[in-house]
Every structure is written in C-alpha cells, then in structure tokens.
C-alpha angles and dihedrals in degrees: 000000000000121000141175083218111081112251122221089195139016115269131197124196094183094106096048115108093229089054094049091047089051092050094048095044091074087207142060111300140171126226127214120252112304136173107253109225093212101040096034087219136116107260142164114228124217109201133193112188116226110228117198123226090261093053098258122135108251104179143293135277107216136190120187125212118209104242092206090056092048089050090048090053088051087054096050092042091097096245115175116266095252097037128089131209115199138168112225135187122244091269089056100251112144109250099175133005135176092239143024096249118130108260127188129246107271123221095217092191094053092047096041106127089336139074117269136171129234132177130217125224088255090056100253110147116222128195111208148163127206133208126193119247098190133352095328091292098106130019137186116227130198113200141174132184106256095225090056094038093051094039091088092048092047090050092049092050093051090050089049091052098043102042094067089045089052089046092052093049093047090047091051093047090050091050091049097048089046094051095043091052094048094048094044089046091051092050094053 
C-alpha cells in the first residue's frame, strides 16, 4: 500500500473484500464505507484496476473520500427539515446519511428515476427517489416521511372543500338578512 501519510508498518489491502472486488471488476468501481487502516477514518474508496499489456491484473489505483466530510456536505446541502438524503449501496442499504435517524431499506431499482415507498422497522412510511452515482454501485436517495410530505396537500384539500361551503353559508345568511330587512321595512 502506497500512501501520502507516513506508515509505521507495512500494510497490505490485498486480502480485503473491497480490494478483491475492485481487482475483479476490471473497471472503475467504488467501495462501501470502510475503516481506512492508515487514516483510521471511515472512507469510501474509488478504485481503477491496472491492467498489464498481457491482460493480467497488475494492481489498483485508489482514491479515498473521507466519509465524515461527505456526511457534512449532506448536512449543509439545505435539505428540508423532515427530509433525508442518503447514499445507499446497490442492495439498498444506507451507507451514509446526513443524520442519525432510522431510515428504511431502499429498493434502488424501484426508486430509480421514479417515486417509490419504503417502511422503517418502526412503521414510518417514506416516499423516495433514487439516482445512481456510479454504475449502479452507489445511489443517492432523497426521501421524506409520507405523513409529513402529504400533510400540506391534505390541508390544502380541506381548505378547498371548506371554503366554498363557508361562502355558501355566508351568501345564504346575507340573502336571508337582506330579504328579512326589506320585507320588514316594507311592512312598517
């Protein structure tokens, strides 16, 4: 392992699952969140295999992305208070999120470029959409709880139904008062 950070001991990542997957992919790939042995931080590793002239796999070029910085950028992204932005892997498990709230397992195929629904273990229903970040290995998911998302729509529908009824009652009252006054004045 070659690093810009000085190493106190030799490190080999050759036995790590993410390294093996990167070598086997034959093309650019991205790991999930792992603990970097050199940095002692949670990172995501981007990998590009090195292929020798004879076609043999000769190693990987890697770049690490600090997971905490990525999480911090999600926090400062201006997401609505009730919403959640998460990075999930291809199987729908949350890799990174901007908060510690319990999020459901997301079916990234169902939510890819369309609205889908998921439920947490606690029973909260979420409406979400997913977009691939790279080659269907990582996805960004935007989700909101259905109850909170639809609360504004339900309130608007109630207002739209009640307002005409209130207008009808007020118009009837005005007609009744006007007619009663005219009739009573005429009789006096």
